[in-house]
mmCIF file as Biopython writes it, N, C-alpha, C and O atoms, coordinates in Angstrom:
data_model
#
loop_
_atom_site.group_PDB
_atom_site.id
_atom_site.type_symbol
_atom_site.label_atom_id
_atom_site.label_alt_id
_atom_site.label_comp_id
_atom_site.label_asym_id
_atom_site.label_entity_id
_atom_site.label_seq_id
_atom_site.pdbx_PDB_ins_code
_atom_site.Cartn_x
_atom_site.Cartn_y
_atom_site.Cartn_z
_atom_site.occupancy
_atom_site.B_iso_or_equiv
_atom_site.auth_seq_id
_atom_site.auth_asym_id
_atom_site.pdbx_PDB_model_num
ATOM 1   N N  . MET A ? 1  ? -13.132 -41.107 16.987  1.0 0.0 1  A 1 
ATOM 2   C CA . MET A ? 1  ? -13.116 -40.068 15.976  1.0 0.0 1  A 1 
ATOM 3   C C  . MET A ? 1  ? -14.556 -39.820 15.516  1.0 0.0 1  A 1 
ATOM 4   O O  . MET A ? 1  ? -15.313 -40.763 15.283  1.0 0.0 1  A 1 
ATOM 5   N N  . ARG A ? 2  ? -14.920 -38.557 15.391  1.0 0.0 2  A 1 
ATOM 6   C CA . ARG A ? 2  ? -16.261 -38.191 14.952  1.0 0.0 2  A 1 
ATOM 7   C C  . ARG A ? 2  ? -16.323 -38.160 13.429  1.0 0.0 2  A 1 
ATOM 8   O O  . ARG A ? 2  ? -15.457 -37.576 12.777  1.0 0.0 2  A 1 
ATOM 9   N N  . ARG A ? 3  ? -17.343 -38.786 12.873  1.0 0.0 3  A 1 
ATOM 10  C CA . ARG A ? 3  ? -17.500 -38.783 11.414  1.0 0.0 3  A 1 
ATOM 11  C C  . ARG A ? 3  ? -18.093 -37.461 10.960  1.0 0.0 3  A 1 
ATOM 12  O O  . ARG A ? 3  ? -18.937 -36.874 11.637  1.0 0.0 3  A 1 
ATOM 13  N N  . ARG A ? 4  ? -17.642 -37.008 9.818   1.0 0.0 4  A 1 
ATOM 14  C CA . ARG A ? 4  ? -18.170 -35.770 9.247   1.0 0.0 4  A 1 
ATOM 15  C C  . ARG A ? 4  ? -19.508 -36.047 8.592   1.0 0.0 4  A 1 
ATOM 16  O O  . ARG A ? 4  ? -19.729 -37.113 8.019   1.0 0.0 4  A 1 
ATOM 17  N N  . GLU A ? 5  ? -20.399 -35.065 8.688   1.0 0.0 5  A 1 
ATOM 18  C CA . GLU A ? 5  ? -21.675 -35.172 7.995   1.0 0.0 5  A 1 
ATOM 19  C C  . GLU A ? 5  ? -21.470 -34.839 6.526   1.0 0.0 5  A 1 
ATOM 20  O O  . GLU A ? 5  ? -20.630 -34.010 6.175   1.0 0.0 5  A 1 
ATOM 21  N N  . LEU A ? 6  ? -22.241 -35.490 5.677   1.0 0.0 6  A 1 
ATOM 22  C CA . LEU A ? 6  ? -22.156 -35.202 4.250   1.0 0.0 6  A 1 
ATOM 23  C C  . LEU A ? 6  ? -22.724 -33.812 3.982   1.0 0.0 6  A 1 
ATOM 24  O O  . LEU A ? 6  ? -23.682 -33.397 4.635   1.0 0.0 6  A 1 
ATOM 25  N N  . PRO A ? 7  ? -22.144 -33.095 3.033   1.0 0.0 7  A 1 
ATOM 26  C CA . PRO A ? 7  ? -22.664 -31.761 2.720   1.0 0.0 7  A 1 
ATOM 27  C C  . PRO A ? 7  ? -24.010 -31.860 2.017   1.0 0.0 7  A 1 
ATOM 28  O O  . PRO A ? 7  ? -24.298 -32.842 1.332   1.0 0.0 7  A 1 
ATOM 29  N N  . GLU A ? 8  ? -24.816 -30.845 2.193   1.0 0.0 8  A 1 
ATOM 30  C CA . GLU A ? 8  ? -26.089 -30.776 1.487   1.0 0.0 8  A 1 
ATOM 31  C C  . GLU A ? 8  ? -25.812 -30.276 0.080   1.0 0.0 8  A 1 
ATOM 32  O O  . GLU A ? 8  ? -25.058 -29.322 -0.109  1.0 0.0 8  A 1 
ATOM 33  N N  . ILE A ? 9  ? -26.413 -30.912 -0.893  1.0 0.0 9  A 1 
ATOM 34  C CA . ILE A ? 9  ? -26.209 -30.528 -2.290  1.0 0.0 9  A 1 
ATOM 35  C C  . ILE A ? 9  ? -27.538 -30.065 -2.871  1.0 0.0 9  A 1 
ATOM 36  O O  . ILE A ? 9  ? -28.551 -30.758 -2.774  1.0 0.0 9  A 1 
ATOM 37  N N  . VAL A ? 10 ? -27.517 -28.896 -3.467  1.0 0.0 10 A 1 
ATOM 38  C CA . VAL A ? 10 ? -28.708 -28.347 -4.105  1.0 0.0 10 A 1 
ATOM 39  C C  . VAL A ? 10 ? -28.406 -28.178 -5.587  1.0 0.0 10 A 1 
ATOM 40  O O  . VAL A ? 10 ? -27.383 -27.601 -5.954  1.0 0.0 10 A 1 
ATOM 41  N N  . VAL A ? 11 ? -29.290 -28.679 -6.433  1.0 0.0 11 A 1 
ATOM 42  C CA . VAL A ? 11 ? -29.109 -28.570 -7.880  1.0 0.0 11 A 1 
ATOM 43  C C  . VAL A ? 11 ? -30.302 -27.810 -8.449  1.0 0.0 11 A 1 
ATOM 44  O O  . VAL A ? 11 ? -31.454 -28.170 -8.205  1.0 0.0 11 A 1 
ATOM 45  N N  . GLU A ? 12 ? -30.016 -26.765 -9.204  1.0 0.0 12 A 1 
ATOM 46  C CA . GLU A ? 12 ? -31.066 -26.013 -9.881  1.0 0.0 12 A 1 
ATOM 47  C C  . GLU A ? 12 ? -30.767 -26.007 -11.371 1.0 0.0 12 A 1 
ATOM 48  O O  . GLU A ? 12 ? -29.635 -25.750 -11.782 1.0 0.0 12 A 1 
ATOM 49  N N  . TYR A ? 13 ? -31.767 -26.286 -12.166 1.0 0.0 13 A 1 
ATOM 50  C CA . TYR A ? 13 ? -31.614 -26.218 -13.618 1.0 0.0 13 A 1 
ATOM 51  C C  . TYR A ? 13 ? -32.271 -24.932 -14.100 1.0 0.0 13 A 1 
ATOM 52  O O  . TYR A ? 13 ? -33.464 -24.712 -13.891 1.0 0.0 13 A 1 
ATOM 53  N N  . VAL A ? 14 ? -31.480 -24.091 -14.745 1.0 0.0 14 A 1 
ATOM 54  C CA . VAL A ? 14 ? -31.981 -22.833 -15.280 1.0 0.0 14 A 1 
ATOM 55  C C  . VAL A ? 14 ? -31.591 -22.786 -16.749 1.0 0.0 14 A 1 
ATOM 56  O O  . VAL A ? 14 ? -30.424 -22.961 -17.097 1.0 0.0 14 A 1 
ATOM 57  N N  . VAL A ? 15 ? -32.567 -22.551 -17.598 1.0 0.0 15 A 1 
ATOM 58  C CA . VAL A ? 15 ? -32.291 -22.444 -19.025 1.0 0.0 15 A 1 
ATOM 59  C C  . VAL A ? 15 ? -32.467 -20.979 -19.413 1.0 0.0 15 A 1 
ATOM 60  O O  . VAL A ? 15 ? -33.562 -20.422 -19.333 1.0 0.0 15 A 1 
ATOM 61  N N  . VAL A ? 16 ? -31.361 -20.372 -19.835 1.0 0.0 16 A 1 
ATOM 62  C CA . VAL A ? 16 ? -31.357 -18.961 -20.215 1.0 0.0 16 A 1 
ATOM 63  C C  . VAL A ? 16 ? -30.485 -18.846 -21.456 1.0 0.0 16 A 1 
ATOM 64  O O  . VAL A ? 16 ? -29.417 -19.453 -21.528 1.0 0.0 16 A 1 
ATOM 65  N N  . ASP A ? 17 ? -30.944 -18.065 -22.437 1.0 0.0 17 A 1 
ATOM 66  C CA . ASP A ? 17 ? -30.116 -17.864 -23.628 1.0 0.0 17 A 1 
ATOM 67  C C  . ASP A ? 17 ? -29.846 -16.380 -23.826 1.0 0.0 17 A 1 
ATOM 68  O O  . ASP A ? 17 ? -30.321 -15.537 -23.064 1.0 0.0 17 A 1 
ATOM 69  N N  . GLY A ? 18 ? -29.085 -16.083 -24.850 1.0 0.0 18 A 1 
ATOM 70  C CA . GLY A ? 18 ? -28.757 -14.688 -25.137 1.0 0.0 18 A 1 
ATOM 71  C C  . GLY A ? 18 ? -27.715 -14.159 -24.166 1.0 0.0 18 A 1 
ATOM 72  O O  . GLY A ? 18 ? -27.000 -14.938 -23.537 1.0 0.0 18 A 1 
ATOM 73  N N  . PRO A ? 19 ? -27.622 -12.827 -24.037 1.0 0.0 19 A 1 
ATOM 74  C CA . PRO A ? 19 ? -26.617 -12.216 -23.165 1.0 0.0 19 A 1 
ATOM 75  C C  . PRO A ? 19 ? -26.760 -12.648 -21.702 1.0 0.0 19 A 1 
ATOM 76  O O  . PRO A ? 19 ? -25.761 -12.834 -21.008 1.0 0.0 19 A 1 
ATOM 77  N N  . GLU A ? 20 ? -27.998 -12.805 -21.239 1.0 0.0 20 A 1 
ATOM 78  C CA . GLU A ? 20 ? -28.198 -13.253 -19.853 1.0 0.0 20 A 1 
ATOM 79  C C  . GLU A ? 20 ? -27.664 -14.672 -19.672 1.0 0.0 20 A 1 
ATOM 80  O O  . GLU A ? 20 ? -27.078 -14.996 -18.639 1.0 0.0 20 A 1 
ATOM 81  N N  . GLY A ? 21 ? -27.867 -15.505 -20.673 1.0 0.0 21 A 1 
ATOM 82  C CA . GLY A ? 21 ? -27.348 -16.869 -20.617 1.0 0.0 21 A 1 
ATOM 83  C C  . GLY A ? 21 ? -25.828 -16.883 -20.604 1.0 0.0 21 A 1 
ATOM 84  O O  . GLY A ? 21 ? -25.219 -17.686 -19.898 1.0 0.0 21 A 1 
ATOM 85  N N  . ASP A ? 22 ? -25.217 -16.006 -21.375 1.0 0.0 22 A 1 
ATOM 86  C CA . ASP A ? 22 ? -23.757 -15.915 -21.383 1.0 0.0 22 A 1 
ATOM 87  C C  . ASP A ? 22 ? -23.223 -15.504 -20.010 1.0 0.0 22 A 1 
ATOM 88  O O  . ASP A ? 22 ? -22.240 -16.063 -19.523 1.0 0.0 22 A 1 
ATOM 89  N N  . ARG A ? 23 ? -23.887 -14.515 -19.390 1.0 0.0 23 A 1 
ATOM 90  C CA . ARG A ? 23 ? -23.459 -14.076 -18.053 1.0 0.0 23 A 1 
ATOM 91  C C  . ARG A ? 23 ? -23.625 -15.199 -17.031 1.0 0.0 23 A 1 
ATOM 92  O O  . ARG A ? 23 ? -22.759 -15.406 -16.182 1.0 0.0 23 A 1 
ATOM 93  N N  . LEU A ? 24 ? -24.731 -15.913 -17.117 1.0 0.0 24 A 1 
ATOM 94  C CA . LEU A ? 24 ? -24.971 -17.030 -16.194 1.0 0.0 24 A 1 
ATOM 95  C C  . LEU A ? 24 ? -23.911 -18.114 -16.390 1.0 0.0 24 A 1 
ATOM 96  O O  . LEU A ? 24 ? -23.393 -18.656 -15.414 1.0 0.0 24 A 1 
ATOM 97  N N  . ALA A ? 25 ? -23.591 -18.428 -17.624 1.0 0.0 25 A 1 
ATOM 98  C CA . ALA A ? 25 ? -22.572 -19.447 -17.898 1.0 0.0 25 A 1 
ATOM 99  C C  . ALA A ? 25 ? -21.222 -19.028 -17.315 1.0 0.0 25 A 1 
ATOM 100 O O  . ALA A ? 25 ? -20.487 -19.864 -16.788 1.0 0.0 25 A 1 
ATOM 101 N N  . MET A ? 26 ? -20.896 -17.741 -17.408 1.0 0.0 26 A 1 
ATOM 102 C CA . MET A ? 26 ? -19.635 -17.261 -16.835 1.0 0.0 26 A 1 
ATOM 103 C C  . MET A ? 26 ? -19.641 -17.382 -15.311 1.0 0.0 26 A 1 
ATOM 104 O O  . MET A ? 26 ? -18.656 -17.823 -14.719 1.0 0.0 26 A 1 
ATOM 105 N N  . ARG A ? 27 ? -20.746 -16.992 -14.678 1.0 0.0 27 A 1 
ATOM 106 C CA . ARG A ? 27 ? -20.840 -17.110 -13.210 1.0 0.0 27 A 1 
ATOM 107 C C  . ARG A ? 27 ? -20.740 -18.565 -12.780 1.0 0.0 27 A 1 
ATOM 108 O O  . ARG A ? 27 ? -20.069 -18.880 -11.797 1.0 0.0 27 A 1 
ATOM 109 N N  . GLN A ? 28 ? -21.403 -19.450 -13.512 1.0 0.0 28 A 1 
ATOM 110 C CA . GLN A ? 28 ? -21.352 -20.869 -13.161 1.0 0.0 28 A 1 
ATOM 111 C C  . GLN A ? 28 ? -19.937 -21.417 -13.331 1.0 0.0 28 A 1 
ATOM 112 O O  . GLN A ? 28 ? -19.461 -22.189 -12.499 1.0 0.0 28 A 1 
ATOM 113 N N  . GLY A ? 29 ? -19.271 -21.018 -14.404 1.0 0.0 29 A 1 
ATOM 114 C CA . GLY A ? 29 ? -17.894 -21.456 -14.619 1.0 0.0 29 A 1 
ATOM 115 C C  . GLY A ? 29 ? -16.980 -21.000 -13.494 1.0 0.0 29 A 1 
ATOM 116 O O  . GLY A ? 29 ? -16.138 -21.767 -13.027 1.0 0.0 29 A 1 
ATOM 117 N N  . GLU A ? 30 ? -17.141 -19.753 -13.055 1.0 0.0 30 A 1 
ATOM 118 C CA . GLU A ? 30 ? -16.337 -19.233 -11.951 1.0 0.0 30 A 1 
ATOM 119 C C  . GLU A ? 30 ? -16.614 -20.013 -10.669 1.0 0.0 30 A 1 
ATOM 120 O O  . GLU A ? 30 ? -15.686 -20.350 -9.934  1.0 0.0 30 A 1 
ATOM 121 N N  . ALA A ? 31 ? -17.886 -20.299 -10.401 1.0 0.0 31 A 1 
ATOM 122 C CA . ALA A ? 31 ? -18.253 -21.038 -9.187  1.0 0.0 31 A 1 
ATOM 123 C C  . ALA A ? 31 ? -17.665 -22.448 -9.222  1.0 0.0 31 A 1 
ATOM 124 O O  . ALA A ? 31 ? -17.151 -22.937 -8.216  1.0 0.0 31 A 1 
ATOM 125 N N  . ILE A ? 32 ? -17.743 -23.092 -10.372 1.0 0.0 32 A 1 
ATOM 126 C CA . ILE A ? 32 ? -17.206 -24.451 -10.498 1.0 0.0 32 A 1 
ATOM 127 C C  . ILE A ? 32 ? -15.697 -24.442 -10.299 1.0 0.0 32 A 1 
ATOM 128 O O  . ILE A ? 32 ? -15.162 -25.316 -9.618  1.0 0.0 32 A 1 
ATOM 129 N N  . ARG A ? 33 ? -14.995 -23.462 -10.887 1.0 0.0 33 A 1 
ATOM 130 C CA . ARG A ? 33 ? -13.543 -23.362 -10.701 1.0 0.0 33 A 1 
ATOM 131 C C  . ARG A ? 33 ? -13.189 -23.169 -9.227  1.0 0.0 33 A 1 
ATOM 132 O O  . ARG A ? 33 ? -12.235 -23.773 -8.736  1.0 0.0 33 A 1 
ATOM 133 N N  . GLU A ? 34 ? -13.949 -22.332 -8.517  1.0 0.0 34 A 1 
ATOM 134 C CA . GLU A ? 34 ? -13.690 -22.106 -7.096  1.0 0.0 34 A 1 
ATOM 135 C C  . GLU A ? 34 ? -13.876 -23.390 -6.294  1.0 0.0 34 A 1 
ATOM 136 O O  . GLU A ? 34 ? -13.066 -23.705 -5.421  1.0 0.0 34 A 1 
ATOM 137 N N  . VAL A ? 35 ? -14.937 -24.126 -6.588  1.0 0.0 35 A 1 
ATOM 138 C CA . VAL A ? 35 ? -15.194 -25.382 -5.871  1.0 0.0 35 A 1 
ATOM 139 C C  . VAL A ? 35 ? -14.086 -26.388 -6.163  1.0 0.0 35 A 1 
ATOM 140 O O  . VAL A ? 35 ? -13.587 -27.042 -5.247  1.0 0.0 35 A 1 
ATOM 141 N N  . LEU A ? 36 ? -13.699 -26.518 -7.419  1.0 0.0 36 A 1 
ATOM 142 C CA . LEU A ? 36 ? -12.645 -27.474 -7.767  1.0 0.0 36 A 1 
ATOM 143 C C  . LEU A ? 36 ? -11.320 -27.093 -7.109  1.0 0.0 36 A 1 
ATOM 144 O O  . LEU A ? 36 ? -10.585 -27.969 -6.653  1.0 0.0 36 A 1 
ATOM 145 N N  . ALA A ? 37 ? -11.008 -25.807 -7.055  1.0 0.0 37 A 1 
ATOM 146 C CA . ALA A ? 37 ? -9.776  -25.370 -6.396  1.0 0.0 37 A 1 
ATOM 147 C C  . ALA A ? 37 ? -9.828  -25.693 -4.905  1.0 0.0 37 A 1 
ATOM 148 O O  . ALA A ? 37 ? -8.837  -26.143 -4.331  1.0 0.0 37 A 1 
ATOM 149 N N  . TRP A ? 38 ? -10.986 -25.465 -4.275  1.0 0.0 38 A 1 
ATOM 150 C CA . TRP A ? 38 ? -11.128 -25.776 -2.849  1.0 0.0 38 A 1 
ATOM 151 C C  . TRP A ? 38 ? -10.966 -27.272 -2.619  1.0 0.0 38 A 1 
ATOM 152 O O  . TRP A ? 38 ? -10.258 -27.687 -1.700  1.0 0.0 38 A 1 
ATOM 153 N N  . LEU A ? 39 ? -11.617 -28.082 -3.446  1.0 0.0 39 A 1 
ATOM 154 C CA . LEU A ? 39 ? -11.513 -29.530 -3.297  1.0 0.0 39 A 1 
ATOM 155 C C  . LEU A ? 39 ? -10.077 -29.997 -3.472  1.0 0.0 39 A 1 
ATOM 156 O O  . LEU A ? 39 ? -9.611  -30.869 -2.740  1.0 0.0 39 A 1 
ATOM 157 N N  . HIS A ? 40 ? -9.376  -29.419 -4.438  1.0 0.0 40 A 1 
ATOM 158 C CA . HIS A ? 40 ? -7.982  -29.793 -4.677  1.0 0.0 40 A 1 
ATOM 159 C C  . HIS A ? 40 ? -7.124  -29.456 -3.461  1.0 0.0 40 A 1 
ATOM 160 O O  . HIS A ? 40 ? -6.328  -30.282 -3.014  1.0 0.0 40 A 1 
ATOM 161 N N  . MET A ? 41 ? -7.282  -28.261 -2.930  1.0 0.0 41 A 1 
ATOM 162 C CA . MET A ? 41 ? -6.491  -27.857 -1.769  1.0 0.0 41 A 1 
ATOM 163 C C  . MET A ? 41 ? -6.863  -28.674 -0.541  1.0 0.0 41 A 1 
ATOM 164 O O  . MET A ? 41 ? -5.988  -29.055 0.237   1.0 0.0 41 A 1 
ATOM 165 N N  . HIS A ? 42 ? -8.143  -28.946 -0.357  1.0 0.0 42 A 1 
ATOM 166 C CA . HIS A ? 42 ? -8.588  -29.726 0.803   1.0 0.0 42 A 1 
ATOM 167 C C  . HIS A ? 42 ? -8.032  -31.146 0.718   1.0 0.0 42 A 1 
ATOM 168 O O  . HIS A ? 42 ? -7.587  -31.701 1.723   1.0 0.0 42 A 1 
ATOM 169 N N  . HIS A ? 43 ? -8.057  -31.724 -0.462  1.0 0.0 43 A 1 
ATOM 170 C CA . HIS A ? 43 ? -7.522  -33.076 -0.646  1.0 0.0 43 A 1 
ATOM 171 C C  . HIS A ? 43 ? -6.035  -33.090 -0.316  1.0 0.0 43 A 1 
ATOM 172 O O  . HIS A ? 43 ? -5.556  -33.999 0.361   1.0 0.0 43 A 1 
ATOM 173 N N  . ARG A ? 44 ? -5.309  -32.091 -0.789  1.0 0.0 44 A 1 
ATOM 174 C CA . ARG A ? 44 ? -3.869  -32.017 -0.508  1.0 0.0 44 A 1 
ATOM 175 C C  . ARG A ? 44 ? -3.634  -31.848 0.983   1.0 0.0 44 A 1 
ATOM 176 O O  . ARG A ? 44 ? -2.689  -32.424 1.521   1.0 0.0 44 A 1 
ATOM 177 N N  . TYR A ? 45 ? -4.481  -31.059 1.675   1.0 0.0 45 A 1 
ATOM 178 C CA . TYR A ? 45 ? -4.355  -30.880 3.116   1.0 0.0 45 A 1 
ATOM 179 C C  . TYR A ? 45 ? -4.567  -32.211 3.818   1.0 0.0 45 A 1 
ATOM 180 O O  . TYR A ? 45 ? -3.806  -32.566 4.719   1.0 0.0 45 A 1 
ATOM 181 N N  . GLU A ? 46 ? -5.595  -32.949 3.414   1.0 0.0 46 A 1 
ATOM 182 C CA . GLU A ? 46 ? -5.877  -34.251 4.019   1.0 0.0 46 A 1 
ATOM 183 C C  . GLU A ? 46 ? -4.710  -35.203 3.807   1.0 0.0 46 A 1 
ATOM 184 O O  . GLU A ? 46 ? -4.326  -35.926 4.726   1.0 0.0 46 A 1 
ATOM 185 N N  . GLU A ? 47 ? -4.142  -35.213 2.606   1.0 0.0 47 A 1 
ATOM 186 C CA . GLU A ? 47 ? -3.016  -36.097 2.308   1.0 0.0 47 A 1 
ATOM 187 C C  . GLU A ? 47 ? -1.822  -35.766 3.197   1.0 0.0 47 A 1 
ATOM 188 O O  . GLU A ? 47 ? -1.169  -36.670 3.718   1.0 0.0 47 A 1 
ATOM 189 N N  . ARG A ? 48 ? -1.531  -34.470 3.377   1.0 0.0 48 A 1 
ATOM 190 C CA . ARG A ? 48 ? -0.373  -34.063 4.185   1.0 0.0 48 A 1 
ATOM 191 C C  . ARG A ? 48 ? -0.576  -34.380 5.653   1.0 0.0 48 A 1 
ATOM 192 O O  . ARG A ? 48 ? 0.396   -34.641 6.361   1.0 0.0 48 A 1 
ATOM 193 N N  . ASN A ? 49 ? -1.814  -34.365 6.131   1.0 0.0 49 A 1 
ATOM 194 C CA . ASN A ? 49 ? -2.072  -34.518 7.557   1.0 0.0 49 A 1 
ATOM 195 C C  . ASN A ? 49 ? -2.593  -35.898 7.938   1.0 0.0 49 A 1 
ATOM 196 O O  . ASN A ? 49 ? -2.994  -36.117 9.081   1.0 0.0 49 A 1 
ATOM 197 N N  . ARG A ? 50 ? -2.589  -36.817 7.000   1.0 0.0 50 A 1 
ATOM 198 C CA . ARG A ? 50 ? -3.037  -38.168 7.297   1.0 0.0 50 A 1 
ATOM 199 C C  . ARG A ? 50 ? -1.957  -38.868 8.116   1.0 0.0 50 A 1 
ATOM 200 O O  . ARG A ? 50 ? -0.764  -38.680 7.879   1.0 0.0 50 A 1 
ATOM 201 N N  . GLU A ? 51 ? -2.391  -39.682 9.087   1.0 0.0 51 A 1 
ATOM 202 C CA . GLU A ? 51 ? -1.420  -40.423 9.884   1.0 0.0 51 A 1 
ATOM 203 C C  . GLU A ? 51 ? -0.796  -41.513 9.029   1.0 0.0 51 A 1 
ATOM 204 O O  . GLU A ? 51 ? -1.462  -42.083 8.165   1.0 0.0 51 A 1 
ATOM 205 N N  . PRO A ? 52 ? 0.465   -41.804 9.260   1.0 0.0 52 A 1 
ATOM 206 C CA . PRO A ? 52 ? 1.121   -42.859 8.483   1.0 0.0 52 A 1 
ATOM 207 C C  . PRO A ? 52 ? 0.462   -44.213 8.728   1.0 0.0 52 A 1 
ATOM 208 O O  . PRO A ? 52 ? -0.048  -44.483 9.815   1.0 0.0 52 A 1 
ATOM 209 N N  . GLU A ? 53 ? 0.483   -45.057 7.698   1.0 0.0 53 A 1 
ATOM 210 C CA . GLU A ? 53 ? -0.075  -46.395 7.856   1.0 0.0 53 A 1 
ATOM 211 C C  . GLU A ? 53 ? 0.697   -47.132 8.929   1.0 0.0 53 A 1 
ATOM 212 O O  . GLU A ? 53 ? 1.905   -46.957 9.083   1.0 0.0 53 A 1 
ATOM 213 N N  . GLY A ? 54 ? -0.023  -47.960 9.667   1.0 0.0 54 A 1 
ATOM 214 C CA . GLY A ? 54 ? 0.625   -48.733 10.704  1.0 0.0 54 A 1 
ATOM 215 C C  . GLY A ? 54 ? 0.633   -48.033 12.044  1.0 0.0 54 A 1 
ATOM 216 O O  . GLY A ? 54 ? 1.115   -48.598 13.026  1.0 0.0 54 A 1 
ATOM 217 N N  . SER A ? 55 ? 0.104   -46.798 12.116  1.0 0.0 55 A 1 
ATOM 218 C CA . SER A ? 55 ? 0.045   -46.143 13.419  1.0 0.0 55 A 1 
ATOM 219 C C  . SER A ? 55 ? -1.031  -46.827 14.235  1.0 0.0 55 A 1 
ATOM 220 O O  . SER A ? 55 ? -1.879  -47.529 13.685  1.0 0.0 55 A 1 
ATOM 221 N N  . ALA A ? 56 ? -1.005  -46.634 15.512  1.0 0.0 56 A 1 
ATOM 222 C CA . ALA A ? 56 ? -1.916  -47.337 16.418  1.0 0.0 56 A 1 
ATOM 223 C C  . ALA A ? 56 ? -3.377  -47.036 16.112  1.0 0.0 56 A 1 
ATOM 224 O O  . ALA A ? 56 ? -4.233  -47.893 16.330  1.0 0.0 56 A 1 
ATOM 225 N N  . ASP A ? 57 ? -3.687  -45.837 15.611  1.0 0.0 57 A 1 
ATOM 226 C CA . ASP A ? 57 ? -5.073  -45.457 15.379  1.0 0.0 57 A 1 
ATOM 227 C C  . ASP A ? 57 ? -5.589  -45.777 13.989  1.0 0.0 57 A 1 
ATOM 228 O O  . ASP A ? 57 ? -6.788  -45.647 13.742  1.0 0.0 57 A 1 
ATOM 229 N N  . SER A ? 58 ? -4.729  -46.191 13.077  1.0 0.0 58 A 1 
ATOM 230 C CA . SER A ? 58 ? -5.205  -46.415 11.712  1.0 0.0 58 A 1 
ATOM 231 C C  . SER A ? 58 ? -5.276  -47.905 11.409  1.0 0.0 58 A 1 
ATOM 232 O O  . SER A ? 58 ? -4.371  -48.657 11.770  1.0 0.0 58 A 1 
ATOM 233 N N  . PRO A ? 59 ? -6.358  -48.338 10.742  1.0 0.0 59 A 1 
ATOM 234 C CA . PRO A ? 59 ? -6.477  -49.750 10.373  1.0 0.0 59 A 1 
ATOM 235 C C  . PRO A ? 59 ? -5.493  -50.074 9.265   1.0 0.0 59 A 1 
ATOM 236 O O  . PRO A ? 59 ? -5.045  -49.175 8.553   1.0 0.0 59 A 1 
ATOM 237 N N  . PRO A ? 60 ? -5.146  -51.366 9.106   1.0 0.0 60 A 1 
ATOM 238 C CA . PRO A ? 60 ? -4.211  -51.723 8.030   1.0 0.0 60 A 1 
ATOM 239 C C  . PRO A ? 60 ? -4.832  -51.450 6.668   1.0 0.0 60 A 1 
ATOM 240 O O  . PRO A ? 60 ? -6.047  -51.552 6.501   1.0 0.0 60 A 1 
ATOM 241 N N  . HIS A ? 61 ? -3.998  -51.103 5.699   1.0 0.0 61 A 1 
ATOM 242 C CA . HIS A ? 61 ? -4.452  -50.859 4.338   1.0 0.0 61 A 1 
ATOM 243 C C  . HIS A ? 61 ? -4.870  -52.191 3.729   1.0 0.0 61 A 1 
ATOM 244 O O  . HIS A ? 61 ? -4.172  -53.187 3.916   1.0 0.0 61 A 1 
ATOM 245 N N  . PRO A ? 62 ? -6.013  -52.242 2.990   1.0 0.0 62 A 1 
ATOM 246 C CA . PRO A ? 62 ? -6.512  -53.512 2.442   1.0 0.0 62 A 1 
ATOM 247 C C  . PRO A ? 62 ? -5.537  -54.198 1.476   1.0 0.0 62 A 1 
ATOM 248 O O  . PRO A ? 62 ? -5.603  -55.416 1.310   1.0 0.0 62 A 1 
ATOM 249 N N  . SER A ? 63 ? -4.638  -53.446 0.840   1.0 0.0 63 A 1 
ATOM 250 C CA . SER A ? 63 ? -3.698  -54.089 -0.091  1.0 0.0 63 A 1 
ATOM 251 C C  . SER A ? 63 ? -2.339  -54.298 0.554   1.0 0.0 63 A 1 
ATOM 252 O O  . SER A ? 63 ? -1.372  -54.660 -0.118  1.0 0.0 63 A 1 
ATOM 253 N N  . GLY A ? 64 ? -2.269  -54.069 1.861   1.0 0.0 64 A 1 
ATOM 254 C CA . GLY A ? 64 ? -1.003  -54.206 2.575   1.0 0.0 64 A 1 
ATOM 255 C C  . GLY A ? 64 ? -0.653  -55.662 2.844   1.0 0.0 64 A 1 
ATOM 256 O O  . GLY A ? 64 ? -1.289  -56.560 2.291   1.0 0.0 64 A 1 
ATOM 257 N N  . PRO A ? 65 ? 0.334   -55.908 3.675   1.0 0.0 65 A 1 
ATOM 258 C CA . PRO A ? 65 ? 0.761   -57.275 3.983   1.0 0.0 65 A 1 
ATOM 259 C C  . PRO A ? 65 ? -0.392  -58.121 4.513   1.0 0.0 65 A 1 
ATOM 260 O O  . PRO A ? 65 ? -1.209  -57.660 5.309   1.0 0.0 65 A 1 
ATOM 261 N N  . GLY A ? 66 ? -0.435  -59.337 4.063   1.0 0.0 66 A 1 
ATOM 262 C CA . GLY A ? 66 ? -1.478  -60.251 4.509   1.0 0.0 66 A 1 
ATOM 263 C C  . GLY A ? 66 ? -2.779  -60.116 3.759   1.0 0.0 66 A 1 
ATOM 264 O O  . GLY A ? 66 ? -3.755  -60.788 4.093   1.0 0.0 66 A 1 
ATOM 265 N N  . ALA A ? 67 ? -2.819  -59.248 2.736   1.0 0.0 67 A 1 
ATOM 266 C CA . ALA A ? 67 ? -4.079  -59.060 1.982   1.0 0.0 67 A 1 
ATOM 267 C C  . ALA A ? 67 ? -4.222  -60.149 0.947   1.0 0.0 67 A 1 
ATOM 268 O O  . ALA A ? 67 ? -5.207  -60.175 0.209   1.0 0.0 67 A 1 
#
């Protein structure tokens, strides 16, 4: 199985006040909501498509029998 590469993360700090700051805060809030929704759906997809424990390709769970 090929391991996924970690995503590149870019952080920018911008300090803006007044009406422009309000617009920026709204855009940032929308972007954060979109990312959180994507992460939630992706996590649910991974959970649904994960192979059951004990299959030939998956290692035993650390809290499973014999732990």
